[in-house]
VOGU-3710 file (C-alpha; in Angstrom, 3 decimals, decimal comma):
1> mlpatsdgvs> 165,439/121,104/96,705  164,249/124,467/95,423  160,581/125,144/96,168  158,501/125,313/92,994  156,622/128,427/94,108  157,219/131,428/96,323  154,961/130,094/99,117  156,487/130,395/102,562  158,572/133,416/101,626  158,250/135,053/105,033
11> arweagntks> 159,310/131,833/106,736  162,394/131,562/104,560  163,297/135,169/105,260  162,947/134,577/108,978  165,087/131,427/108,766  167,762/133,015/106,613  168,175/136,357/108,356  168,352/137,965/111,747  165,369/139,856/113,156  166,752/143,116/111,877
21> essppaldfd> 166,839/141,617/108,372  163,485/139,890/108,412  162,092/141,728/105,375  163,467/142,083/101,869  165,906/145,002/101,677  165,112/148,142/99,728  167,424/148,121/96,728  168,036/151,023/94,373  168,727/149,580/90,928  168,287/152,925/89,154
31> hvplvgrdri> 171,733/154,265/90,079  173,972/151,311/89,315  177,080/152,308/87,308  177,470/151,079/83,758  179,092/147,659/83,535  181,397/146,607/80,711  180,659/149,689/78,599  183,640/151,957/79,361  185,495/150,875/76,240  182,425/151,486/74,067
41> igqivetvas> 181,963/155,001/75,473  185,598/155,823/74,732  185,296/154,554/71,159  182,127/156,567/70,549  183,622/159,803/71,855  186,800/159,298/69,826  184,868/158,497/66,626  182,628/161,533/66,926  185,188/164,035/68,231  188,304/162,962/66,323
51> hargvllagd> 187,067/161,301/63,140  184,041/163,527/62,438  181,700/160,578/61,945  178,462/159,580/63,597  177,803/156,366/65,527  174,744/154,129/65,554  174,200/152,197/68,789  172,306/149,131/67,590  170,813/146,811/70,160  167,720/145,089/71,392
61> hgtgktalle> 165,212/146,861/73,621  166,608/147,058/77,148  170,305/146,583/76,368  171,165/149,992/77,844  171,389/152,239/74,796  169,669/155,172/76,548  172,035/154,943/79,528  174,976/154,827/77,119  173,771/157,984/75,359  173,518/159,782/78,697
71> hvgqtfnrev> 177,064/158,765/79,659  178,386/159,754/76,228  176,815/163,183/76,635  178,475/163,589/80,034  181,851/162,445/78,658  182,187/165,097/75,939  184,268/168,091/76,994  183,147/171,732/76,976  184,176/172,115/73,348  181,096/170,092/72,365
81> yvvpvrgssi> 177,493/171,338/72,407  175,226/168,343/73,094  171,599/168,331/71,889  169,420/165,424/73,146  166,725/164,288/70,685  164,251/161,570/71,592  161,941/159,660/69,276  158,640/158,352/70,617  155,491/156,688/69,363  153,533/159,869/70,197
91> gartdygalr> 156,022/162,201/68,522  156,050/160,004/65,430  152,434/161,006/64,755  153,440/164,676/64,292  155,616/166,200/61,578  159,062/166,967/63,021  157,779/165,642/66,390  161,182/164,862/67,911  162,587/168,256/66,774  159,594/170,288/67,929
101> flidategee> 161,541/171,783/70,866  164,029/173,281/68,367  161,504/174,413/65,769  159,322/176,154/68,347  162,354/178,184/69,434  162,784/179,702/65,958  161,072/182,893/64,797  158,482/183,295/62,069  155,936/180,914/60,646  156,481/177,209/60,969
111> pknpifvfqk> 157,974/175,983/57,688  156,607/172,841/56,097  159,460/172,028/53,734  162,267/170,025/55,420  164,891/172,146/53,634  163,584/175,310/55,294  163,352/173,504/58,656  166,948/172,394/58,226  168,063/175,984/57,541  166,251/177,417/60,555
121> vskllrvrsg> 167,469/174,676/62,925  171,027/175,064/61,597  170,969/178,772/62,331  169,601/178,181/65,833  172,261/175,578/66,639  175,066/177,865/65,383  173,888/180,602/67,737  173,428/178,336/70,730  176,652/176,406/70,276  178,778/179,540/70,071
131> grtvvllvdn> 181,111/177,924/67,553  181,413/174,648/69,390  180,950/171,257/67,697  177,291/170,233/67,762  176,484/166,601/68,598  172,929/165,299/68,340  172,226/162,404/70,756  169,215/160,744/69,120  167,458/158,146/71,271  164,832/155,747/69,871
141> ahlldelaav> 165,727/156,770/66,330  163,473/154,003/64,976  160,494/156,032/66,328  161,353/159,257/64,491  158,844/160,542/61,966  160,250/160,695/58,443  160,521/164,493/58,264  162,515/164,697/61,507  164,817/161,972/60,164  165,317/163,974/56,928
151> vigllvrsgq> 166,368/167,090/58,889  168,790/165,132/61,086  170,287/163,514/57,993  170,782/166,943/56,388  172,405/168,360/59,534  174,942/165,509/59,569  175,631/165,523/55,810  176,180/169,293/55,768  178,639/169,127/58,665  176,397/171,299/60,825
161> artviastgi> 176,234/168,517/63,425  177,570/165,126/64,302  175,391/162,465/65,839  175,149/159,427/68,066  171,981/157,487/67,279  170,379/154,723/69,356  168,083/152,283/67,603  167,104/148,627/67,560  169,022/148,193/64,301  169,790/149,483/60,810
171> stlspdlvgl> 166,696/147,896/59,299  164,377/149,855/61,621  165,737/153,296/60,641  164,270/155,669/58,078  165,917/155,719/54,601  167,642/159,057/55,296  169,472/157,712/58,339  170,256/154,416/56,610  171,808/156,521/53,848  174,260/158,021/56,363
181> wkdglldvqd> 175,475/154,515/57,137  175,695/153,523/53,464  177,741/156,644/52,701  180,235/155,999/55,491  179,036/158,833/57,720  177,733/156,505/60,433  179,647/153,719/62,161  177,655/150,893/63,751  178,382/149,856/67,339  176,458/146,740/68,387
191> ilpftpaete> 175,274/146,896/72,000  175,151/143,295/73,110  173,513/141,771/76,198  175,618/141,165/79,299  177,905/138,159/79,390  177,669/135,939/82,510  180,739/137,711/83,932  179,198/141,159/83,310  175,955/139,937/84,872  177,846/138,912/88,004
201> twlatafnan> 179,595/142,291/88,165  176,324/144,191/87,713  174,498/142,154/90,368  177,348/142,447/92,871  177,425/146,225/92,298  173,643/146,584/92,507  173,310/144,501/95,674  176,623/145,663/97,156  177,145/142,066/98,274  178,360/138,670/97,102
211> isplavttlw> 176,048/136,784/94,723  176,114/132,998/94,584  177,141/131,601/91,167  173,874/129,636/91,008  171,901/132,870/91,412  174,037/134,645/88,795  173,739/131,843/86,257  169,994/131,484/86,815  169,286/135,213/86,434  171,507/135,450/83,371
221> dhsggnplil> 169,833/132,439/81,782  166,333/133,821/82,399  167,125/137,380/81,340  169,292/136,484/78,371  171,727/139,099/79,683  169,314/141,915/78,799  170,107/144,642/81,382  166,522/145,942/81,633  165,036/142,466/82,099  167,869/141,549/84,482
231> rtlaaeqvra> 167,224/144,616/86,643  163,473/144,011/86,752  163,892/140,274/87,283  166,376/140,714/90,138  164,114/143,198/91,928  161,153/140,859/91,469  163,064/137,888/92,947  163,960/139,891/96,045  160,324/140,926/96,452  159,101/137,339/95,989
241> gslmekdgty> 161,727/135,866/98,309  163,335/133,752/95,586  166,556/135,728/96,045  167,535/136,370/99,633  170,519/137,533/101,632  172,121/134,994/103,941  175,462/135,435/105,696  176,389/138,358/103,447  175,619/136,530/100,191  172,513/136,625/98,029
251> vlaaavaldg> 171,427/133,049/97,315  168,737/131,448/95,207  166,081/130,252/97,653  163,289/129,205/95,292  162,454/128,747/91,656  162,476/132,046/89,737  159,186/133,938/90,172  157,825/135,334/86,896  154,380/136,467/87,989  155,092/140,085/88,893
261> kplsdvlaar> 153,523/143,082/87,145  156,859/144,927/86,565  158,110/142,069/84,382  154,858/142,031/82,423  155,056/145,809/81,920  158,641/145,630/80,651  157,715/142,896/78,233  154,541/144,659/77,096  156,596/147,700/76,062  158,950/145,475/74,146
271> lsrlsvgern> 156,199/143,564/72,321  153,863/146,471/71,614  155,274/147,047/68,154  154,933/143,472/66,882  152,706/142,873/63,904  149,772/140,470/64,150  151,754/137,761/62,364  154,787/138,244/64,591  152,596/138,108/67,687  150,945/134,883/66,502
281> alellalsgg> 154,315/133,260/65,875  155,698/134,386/69,246  152,663/133,112/71,150  152,827/129,752/69,356  156,514/129,372/70,177  155,969/130,382/73,813  153,024/128,028/74,356  154,584/125,062/72,556  158,122/125,443/73,874  159,468/125,498/70,322
291> lslemlrrit> 158,489/124,264/66,898  160,215/122,955/63,831  160,851/125,553/61,162  158,778/123,552/58,711  155,738/123,450/61,019  156,004/127,135/61,906  156,023/128,071/58,235  152,679/126,307/57,781  151,106/128,773/60,205  153,031/132,019/59,742
301> tpkdidslve> 155,293/133,651/57,161  159,095/133,390/56,910  159,203/137,194/57,239  157,537/137,043/60,676  159,944/134,308/61,824  163,000/136,218/60,594  161,740/139,387/62,283  161,435/137,627/65,656  164,967/136,272/65,312  166,291/139,697/64,278
311> rglavragrv> 164,583/141,356/67,260  166,250/138,854/69,594  162,910/137,344/70,647  163,415/133,958/68,990  166,457/131,830/68,328  167,266/128,831/66,162  167,890/125,780/68,340  169,763/123,067/66,511  169,317/122,707/62,806  165,529/122,862/62,416
321> mirvkspvva> 163,980/124,156/65,655  162,865/127,679/66,576  162,132/128,649/70,184  161,659/131,801/72,265  165,114/133,012/73,251  164,410/134,075/76,843  162,604/131,820/79,381  161,170/134,989/80,938  159,611/136,085/77,655  158,273/132,566/76,980
331> eivsrevppg> 156,708/132,259/80,435  155,063/135,688/80,467  153,832/135,552/76,880  152,260/132,124/77,424  150,652/133,293/80,675  149,181/136,422/79,095  147,407/134,529/76,283  143,661/134,354/77,119  142,223/130,788/77,398  140,002/131,190/74,346
341> rsmhlqkllg> 142,869/132,405/72,192  145,105/129,660/73,568  142,609/127,015/72,416  142,324/128,727/69,015  146,103/128,642/68,561  146,179/124,996/69,553  143,592/124,180/66,902  145,600/126,270/64,440  148,632/124,167/65,209  146,597/121,003/64,757
351> ssvdlsadsq> 147,550/117,498/65,777  150,571/117,203/63,516  153,157/118,174/66,112  156,442/116,387/65,481  157,576/114,454/68,576  160,942/113,482/67,125  164,234/113,869/68,925  164,608/117,404/67,578  161,560/118,557/69,544  162,181/116,743/72,856
361> asmkalaswq> 162,950/120,033/74,570  159,501/121,388/73,679  157,516/118,395/74,942  157,202/119,764/78,475  155,782/123,113/77,335  153,534/121,488/74,744  152,082/119,076/77,321  151,485/121,905/79,795  149,738/123,898/77,088  147,414/121,025/76,216
371> ltcgsalepe> 146,549/120,449/79,870  145,820/124,160/80,335  143,434/124,016/77,379  141,738/120,939/78,832  142,939/118,658/76,042  143,851/115,025/76,608  147,528/114,155/76,405  148,707/111,567/73,957  150,634/108,856/75,869  153,895/109,479/74,004
381> lalgaaeaan> 153,679/113,221/74,679  152,894/112,708/78,387  155,814/110,313/78,813  158,226/112,464/76,792  157,207/115,558/78,787  157,771/113,707/82,075  161,230/112,584/80,963  162,082/116,123/79,827  160,895/117,522/83,179  163,079/115,023/85,043
391> rsgeggpalr> 166,097/115,985/82,955  165,633/119,609/84,035  165,169/118,654/87,692  161,397/119,301/87,860  159,965/116,330/89,713  156,574/117,942/90,393  155,624/118,608/86,740  156,955/115,151/85,797  154,506/113,490/88,203  151,708/115,700/86,873
401> flthlrdrrt> 152,309/114,518/83,315  152,548/110,871/84,373  149,108/110,933/86,003  147,671/111,181/82,490  149,145/107,795/81,547  146,731/104,942/82,083  149,495/102,324/82,035  152,050/104,220/84,074  152,531/101,293/86,499  153,034/98,754/83,711
411> shravlseas> 155,289/100,810/81,390  158,925/100,496/82,376  159,694/103,997/81,055  156,841/105,485/83,053  157,899/103,643/86,225  161,475/104,872/85,854  160,268/108,447/85,257  158,030/108,308/88,327  160,849/106,972/90,506  163,243/109,643/89,222
421> allqlnrpae> 160,694/112,382/89,942  160,072/111,063/93,471  163,818/110,960/94,173  164,152/114,573/93,033  161,346/115,480/95,422  163,263/113,749/98,241  160,781/110,883/98,542  163,133/107,864/98,242  160,854/105,406/100,092  158,025/105,978/97,592
431> adevleafsq> 160,478/105,673/94,686  161,715/102,303/96,004  158,128/101,127/96,432  157,253/101,976/92,812  160,381/100,276/91,443  160,066/97,199/93,606  156,391/96,714/92,716  157,267/96,800/89,041  160,256/94,452/89,389  158,105/91,865/91,173
441> gplnllplts> 155,402/91,806/88,512  155,372/93,459/85,063  159,174/93,324/84,690  159,191/89,591/84,003  156,616/90,020/81,222  158,745/92,554/79,299  160,832/91,741/76,243  164,500/91,306/77,085  165,486/94,698/75,645  162,901/96,580/77,721
451> madfilkraa> 163,787/94,553/80,818  167,482/95,388/80,349  166,671/99,069/79,849  164,706/99,095/83,122  167,442/97,371/85,130  170,217/99,574/83,718  168,331/102,757/84,496  167,321/101,509/87,932  170,996/100,896/88,658  171,850/104,419/87,479
461> laciqkdaps> 169,153/105,892/89,747  170,458/103,923/92,719  174,060/104,971/92,140  173,713/108,610/91,156  170,535/109,861/92,791  170,532/107,625/95,874  174,335/107,420/96,279  173,989/103,646/96,719  176,566/102,031/94,365  176,445/98,636/96,107
471> eaegylrelr> 172,695/98,463/95,466  173,318/99,409/91,826  175,907/96,622/91,487  173,300/94,126/92,669  170,954/95,146/89,859  173,729/94,845/87,296  174,676/91,370/88,555  171,041/90,392/88,118  171,069/91,671/84,531  174,357/89,904/83,762
481> krlsgtesvp> 172,801/86,685/85,007  169,711/87,170/82,839  171,775/87,951/79,717  173,999/84,902/80,142  171,109/82,557/81,017  168,875/80,496/78,821  167,743/81,720/75,445  165,002/84,314/75,591  161,549/83,850/74,157  161,071/85,264/71,622
491> pvaseimrsl> 164,684/84,975/70,369  166,787/88,139/70,357  169,120/88,970/67,472  172,839/88,646/68,197  173,396/92,327/67,390  170,880/93,330/70,051  172,430/90,962/72,599  175,857/92,448/71,875  174,453/95,955/72,282  172,856/95,028/75,626
501> gdqltlseat> 176,144/93,513/76,752  177,994/96,699/75,828  175,510/98,832/77,779  175,895/96,569/80,806  179,690/96,753/80,590  179,558/100,543/80,425  177,230/100,684/83,437  179,557/98,444/85,447  182,515/100,650/84,536  180,549/103,775/85,469
511> issyqgryne> 179,827/102,429/88,949  183,473/101,379/89,361  184,490/104,916/88,427  181,924/106,323/90,876  183,680/104,396/93,653  187,205/105,130/92,405  187,934/101,528/91,347  189,637/102,237/88,047  192,011/99,325/87,457  189,296/96,712/87,004
521> sipaltllyv> 187,387/98,668/84,352  190,195/99,540/81,919  190,230/96,314/79,815  186,462/96,372/79,209  186,434/100,113/78,477  189,311/99,715/76,033  187,369/97,058/74,130  184,267/99,235/74,048  186,109/102,327/72,877  188,660/100,830/70,497
531> ngrgtseelr> 186,832/97,783/69,153  183,228/98,870/69,651  182,092/98,331/66,076  178,312/98,349/65,939  178,133/100,155/69,285  176,292/103,479/69,291  178,479/106,571/69,028  177,121/107,935/72,301  178,102/104,735/74,128  181,586/104,798/72,595
541> lragallsea> 182,098/108,407/73,637  181,019/107,609/77,195  183,395/104,659/77,222  186,220/106,828/75,907  185,673/109,496/78,549  185,613/106,878/81,317  188,709/105,230/79,864  190,665/108,492/79,784  189,738/109,134/83,424  190,748/105,613/84,480
551> lamigrqdda> 194,079/105,803/82,634  194,865/109,119/84,315  194,218/107,703/87,798  196,627/104,768/87,315  199,448/107,013/86,099  199,076/106,768/82,321  198,454/110,486/81,803  199,869/110,667/78,278  197,501/107,921/77,117  194,656/109,524/79,056
561> vrvaeevaek> 195,180/112,915/77,405  195,363/111,309/73,971  192,021/109,524/74,497  190,434/112,637/76,032  191,457/114,755/73,044  190,139/112,101/70,635  186,792/112,038/72,431  186,661/115,841/72,567  187,187/116,018/68,804  184,446/113,453/68,142
571> mqvpeipkrl> 182,071/115,458/70,345  182,249/118,473/68,021  179,320/117,427/65,836  175,726/118,745/65,923  174,326/115,261/66,644  175,900/115,175/70,139  173,415/116,611/72,683  174,638/119,483/74,838  173,766/117,466/77,930  176,147/114,658/76,905
581> haelrkrfig> 178,795/117,161/75,829  178,809/118,756/79,297  178,806/115,366/81,056  181,807/114,051/79,140  183,837/117,233/79,570  183,619/116,833/83,341  185,294/113,432/83,049  188,364/115,270/81,781  188,848/117,241/85,025  190,817/114,425/86,662
591> vfltagmwnk> 192,726/113,783/83,438  194,058/117,312/83,042  194,535/117,825/86,784  196,849/114,838/87,217  198,592/115,476/83,882  199,622/118,985/84,907  197,413/120,630/82,250  195,724/122,922/84,731  194,722/125,573/82,225  192,462/123,064/80,473
601> cadilshmtg> 191,099/121,919/83,811  190,275/125,515/84,751  188,569/126,012/81,379  186,224/123,087/82,039  185,390/124,346/85,526  184,711/127,852/84,208  181,799/126,549/82,088  179,212/125,873/84,767  176,232/123,684/84,123  173,098/125,637/83,264
611> praasglwlg> 170,581/126,204/86,051  167,538/124,045/86,549  164,222/124,668/88,194  165,219/122,504/91,152  168,469/121,321/92,636  168,257/117,869/91,050  171,548/116,508/89,812  173,000/119,945/89,120  174,198/120,469/92,669  175,671/116,973/92,672
621> eldvlgaglm> 178,230/117,931/90,062  181,744/119,098/90,801  181,704/122,041/88,427  179,402/123,935/90,793  182,640/124,897/92,586  183,928/126,649/89,462  187,303/128,362/89,567  187,501/128,050/93,362  188,571/124,414/93,094  191,569/125,174/90,871
631> qayegrarqt> 192,554/128,177/92,996  192,769/125,782/95,949  194,950/123,334/94,027  197,210/126,239/93,075  197,486/127,238/96,734  196,040/130,725/96,161  194,369/131,160/99,533  192,776/134,576/99,099  191,403/133,821/95,641  190,088/130,433/96,822
641> lealepiivq> 188,115/131,996/99,646  186,774/134,806/97,453  185,491/132,245/94,937  184,133/129,663/97,379  182,534/131,745/100,128  179,376/132,673/98,157  179,179/129,116/96,798  179,336/127,649/100,310  176,462/129,855/101,472  174,345/128,697/98,520
651> lrflrsepal> 175,212/125,026/99,046  174,402/125,239/102,738  171,039/126,756/101,943  170,182/123,995/99,477  171,762/121,225/101,603  173,918/119,914/98,782  176,305/117,881/100,928  178,738/116,372/98,343  179,785/119,655/96,719  179,598/121,477/100,066
661> gvalaasaya> 182,048/118,984/101,573  184,673/119,671/98,903  184,150/123,436/99,201  184,562/123,312/102,996  187,718/121,194/102,747  189,271/123,541/100,170  188,311/126,560/102,300  189,816/124,938/105,410  193,101/124,541/103,517  192,972/128,145/102,278
671> halqgnlres> 192,311/129,472/105,791  195,198/127,390/107,142  197,530/128,836/104,505  196,551/132,322/105,683  197,113/131,402/109,311  193,401/131,647/110,151  193,425/128,501/112,262  190,075/129,027/113,957  188,284/129,518/110,634  190,070/126,452/109,236
681> sdclrelkal> 188,999/124,389/112,241  185,399/125,609/111,867  185,315/124,440/108,238  186,662/121,015/109,177  184,189/120,702/112,043  181,280/121,481/109,711  182,700/119,015/107,194  182,760/116,178/109,753  179,073/116,793/110,555  178,043/116,167/106,933
691> pqgnawhfng> 176,832/112,699/105,901  179,542/110,641/104,208  178,952/109,913/100,531  180,283/107,179/98,257  181,246/109,196/95,192  185,020/109,187/94,832  184,778/112,173/92,480  184,006/114,196/95,603  185,820/112,174/98,237  189,159/112,323/96,411
701> hleyfsalaq> 189,250/116,130/96,491  187,687/116,281/99,962  190,252/113,981/101,580  193,167/115,722/99,878  192,249/119,225/101,024  191,137/118,222/104,520  194,421/116,359/105,111  196,382/119,341/103,776  194,428/121,743/105,979  195,275/119,754/109,104
711> avaapgpeat> 198,934/119,402/108,109  199,355/123,138/107,446  197,427/124,182/110,554  199,167/121,763/112,937  202,399/120,411/111,415  203,895/117,457/113,216  203,960/113,658/113,407  200,165/113,337/113,575  199,630/115,397/110,414  202,433/113,509/108,661
721> aellqradee> 200,876/110,191/109,608  197,497/111,334/108,234  198,993/112,238/104,845  200,939/108,975/104,717  197,818/107,004/105,538  195,950/108,707/102,719  198,811/107,942/100,333  198,741/104,285/101,432  194,980/104,099/100,770  195,439/105,495/97,277
731> qlagrvshel> 198,236/102,993/96,649  196,030/100,064/97,709  193,262/101,288/95,408  195,693/101,557/92,483  195,213/105,331/92,119  198,920/106,125/91,856  198,288/109,602/90,426  196,369/110,598/93,524  198,944/108,882/95,726  201,501/111,199/94,128
741> fflsalvrlg> 199,458/114,270/95,120  199,568/113,237/98,791  203,283/112,409/98,669  204,062/115,697/96,941  202,226/117,608/99,661  204,012/115,584/102,333  207,475/116,278/100,921  206,804/119,973/100,317  205,667/120,311/103,914  209,128/119,129/105,002
751> eltaaprmla> 208,835/115,331/105,372  211,963/114,543/103,353  211,922/110,855/104,295  209,033/110,467/101,852  211,139/111,735/98,915  212,380/108,274/97,781  208,821/106,929/97,713  207,622/110,007/95,835  210,389/109,484/93,280  209,378/105,837/92,776
761> varrcqgafa> 205,706/106,722/92,327  206,480/109,690/90,042  208,488/107,361/87,785  205,338/105,265/87,352  203,316/108,295/86,239  203,323/110,488/83,145  202,761/114,185/82,553  204,150/117,519/83,735  203,057/117,105/87,364  204,851/113,767/87,654
771> eacrmlatgl> 207,959/115,243/86,007  207,991/118,120/88,516  207,702/115,612/91,380  210,582/113,549/89,952  212,784/116,624/89,797  211,785/117,701/93,297  212,540/114,302/94,829  215,831/113,914/92,951  216,955/117,444/93,866  216,196/116,928/97,562
781> maenpelllt> 217,918/113,546/97,711  220,987/114,851/95,838  220,892/118,260/97,582  221,023/119,875/94,145  219,465/123,369/94,091  219,502/123,522/90,286  217,279/120,436/90,020  214,931/121,921/92,599  214,692/125,152/90,632  213,957/123,122/87,508
791> agdlakgfgn> 211,136/121,393/89,412  209,799/124,822/90,313  209,944/125,975/86,714  207,942/122,917/85,635  205,316/123,602/88,305  205,126/127,259/87,315  204,539/126,139/83,743  201,283/124,399/84,642  200,135/127,075/87,092  201,204/125,782/90,516
801> erfcrdaala> 203,040/128,774/91,980  202,984/127,299/95,519  204,826/124,171/94,338  207,305/126,494/92,607  207,762/128,563/95,765  208,263/125,474/97,948  210,850/124,044/95,551  212,691/127,399/95,409  212,778/127,728/99,204  214,218/124,218/99,484
811> aheiavrttn> 216,801/125,164/96,835  217,704/128,310/98,807  218,200/126,357/102,019  220,526/123,879/100,308  222,378/126,642/98,408  223,015/128,590/101,617  224,218/125,463/103,393  226,559/124,655/100,490  227,639/128,342/100,073  226,295/128,506/96,495
821> rtaarralnv> 225,601/132,244/96,434  224,387/132,372/92,833  221,865/129,590/93,341  220,774/131,068/96,690  220,069/134,467/95,146  218,199/132,984/92,202  216,181/130,724/94,495  215,148/133,670/96,669  214,103/135,647/93,615  212,014/132,743/92,312
831> ageserking> 210,403/132,160/95,708  209,628/135,849/96,099  208,100/136,117/92,638  205,893/133,068/93,233  204,826/134,360/96,644  203,800/137,667/95,104  201,802/135,919/92,392  200,118/133,710/94,967  199,069/136,771/96,939  198,249/138,887/93,882
841> qsphhaaial> 200,800/141,547/94,854  202,763/143,978/92,715  206,266/142,809/91,716  208,012/144,930/94,356  205,474/144,683/97,176  207,521/142,257/99,256  210,772/144,151/98,734  209,213/147,450/99,846  207,833/145,766/102,957  211,292/144,387/103,755
851> ldcltgrere> 213,191/147,689/103,495  212,909/148,137/107,258  214,803/144,860/107,719  218,012/146,404/106,380  220,729/147,423/108,811  221,778/151,065/109,015  224,907/150,439/106,915  222,953/148,434/104,312  220,328/151,174/104,025  223,038/153,824/103,677
861> ivervtagas> 224,701/151,902/100,847  221,346/151,268/99,131  220,517/154,983/99,190  223,890/155,841/97,627  223,419/153,161/94,942  219,968/154,538/94,033  221,499/158,022/93,874  223,789/156,760/91,075  227,049/156,060/92,940  229,246/153,147/91,863
871> nrdiaqqlhi> 230,646/150,588/94,311  234,076/152,257/94,109  232,563/155,718/94,790  230,673/154,364/97,827  233,814/152,663/99,168  235,752/155,946/98,961  232,912/157,976/100,545  232,502/155,574/103,482  236,216/154,709/103,811  235,632/150,970/103,378
881> svrtveghly> 236,773/148,443/100,778  234,910/147,719/97,555  234,609/144,086/98,694  232,804/145,255/101,841  230,380/147,340/99,762  229,675/144,290/97,602  229,052/142,186/100,714  226,545/144,680/102,109  224,767/144,873/98,752  224,588/141,078/98,571
891> qaytklqisg> 222,960/141,006/102,009  220,492/143,735/100,944  219,597/141,898/97,719  219,023/138,688/99,681  216,814/140,345/102,293  214,779/142,216/99,667  214,539/139,084/97,468  215,718/140,934/94,360  218,767/140,834/92,097  220,653/143,757/90,575
901> rdllhqvhqe> 220,801/147,521/90,728  217,925/148,081/88,278  215,427/146,324/90,552  216,899/148,137/93,549  216,200/151,475/91,825  212,591/150,445/91,092  211,991/149,332/94,671  213,448/152,545/96,078  211,323/154,698/93,724  208,094/152,820/94,563
911> aarasvge> 208,851/153,094/98,277  209,403/156,857/97,889  206,099/157,267/96,014  204,285/155,237/98,662  205,807/157,434/101,381  204,626/160,604/99,629  201,139/159,082/99,206  200,893/158,435/102,930
//
């Protein structure tokens, strides 16, 4: 659980670091290289130097326009004379303020007319440039006084100078500079905020260390990718102890601290130029958490709203909501509003705040605002704010809101919210006490619909947050009994009873899925998804996602993919909440993994869940492992470890056992593949010390990788027996797709006696992975290298280069034994290519490394071939037969894992270049 404040910072530093690292490190963020801007710099230089046009760098405050101008100036060659010009709020108060340094250098009286100023400055620049091209680098062009802008416009139009201008946008420029753009003399280059990937690169460069993905995502989310805010925010988190170094990786150790003066100063500079109306609108949005467009227009003007959106300070959320774009801006703006003004704004807003579904996200901020102003919370607002806080993992604020409910122990929604908050704060005993007290008293007085809602949600809490599926099943059995019992008083409409029955069925299927019991849930899920007329669309989509996952596990991948794609298409409507969209997409991981559609699986894992203020459910989700999970399935050891090492450090720090277990198992396998047996053993030892969970979504991956790690590290009967036992367990549970994964690993590790069983299971499954396994088993049993190579091609097609390599090596062994030279050579080439891709090597890396393995005669013949001699020429020169030359070449090709003279030439040339480099 992430602490809500930065209290105890020194203790966390002492716990997370050695004595020599017991204080936050001094970091220099002022000399970090530009990230992701190289292409932009090249385009600017080419446009100005080659196409004789100017460029406008348009971007929000803090996006790095000034740094870009500096790098552009350094990039121009000596044929260009660079003149820096800087607009400022002080210079804007003086005529020609930004050009004063040029005007003062001219002789005679100071001219007042801009034409005369233009002539004098032109003459000065011609003298100073010595005939070189003049380029004006104009920073903060939106702060130029009008006369300076006129002169710059004249210099560009007359061809006396070219320009690169930095500004917040076209609309903020003076008419003379806008005219350059309208007349085609100025190209616009938008300078956008960092993407998440660019944020990770910048942070890793700035810290010169690994950064956990949770820290990257959190900082990106709070900064909006704005480089200036990101830099200030990162430095502030290190100072506050929210971001700390542990085991060579910077991890998120506490909720983001936003109370530092540097952040306030950065924001103050950004907001200083807002009008009164814009400031009012921004403060209202920050304090309320977001307002409907209709309500905001009652208080401020559409022009002010549009200006905030254009400046990147506000953003439209959904169809009718407006909110502050950056959490950092919202937090600091709301904190800086004086209490008296805050109360005035609240009165201005009035009591007509819409608490509809569109404004659920703003309930938490609105409730906090009212409490800060000393106002009483309306019950619906307090409850909605508590539920919103729980959804974002903030148990503390949720409890705070609930204390303002008089009936919180008699309202089933309030009781559920309190229990959820207590569980997030790691207080399960208190949560059970609250739930049990309610179930023994007020529950029996509730209408049937409210009673069912309570029991369903209590079951969900028990299963997901407490990892107690058997307890959850008990609650659902109780509800099933109540629904099928005597008629309720008052009577409940048949449509409502059917809806309650559908919700119960979905909950039962969800718990079955949680435990990996898929067979028993398919009939009910099919009815819900296919024949669920009258059922809510959200429930049908959940049923469809669960159904696709269940079908995939029992071997019906084609049907699973069809259902998954149907559900995915139905999700693409504005009415589907982002939270549900992300939840359902994760159900498709198992579908695409077992179907051999690994690119889609990787795409899902690359979209990590957004950060929350506390660990909550976020760290209980598989996608926290990101690309590292798929790299492990693909057998890419180095890439797996690079991706998972920072994640493991973060998960250890936050004690997120389920995801940590999978990460450790995958890392153990990757270490074993690299031959690092001690490191692999250490991972497995740490894994065994973790508490065992009940979620099959984690256990399935964990057991697969841990068994593989042991089999690779210590091959033999014991490892074989372990893999077979796992396959037997999957067979008993009806998860034939996962059984096939274990059998495939077993066969590829050399246990050929398992090939017939793998073939039988693969025939019961669908998809590309099953087809590759069928080909592999058939090829091994028939000793047919061509079938094995086909299996490898299929595996390569869905991204499994290690499967491809293993199949090719088996094909080579059989081809050599059966004297099939063509197949043997092709198999070696395929295996070598896959090995190089697995290791991320250049195409000829392995061949160059193997040159020393050639005999003296083979090397001599290779050197003559690369010099251009034919086989007949070589035979005559060495006084041997042409057939002997061909035999030596065949041996050389085989050892170097290449085919043909062209590749031999390339290998020889690369080896020669490498030798010269050394």
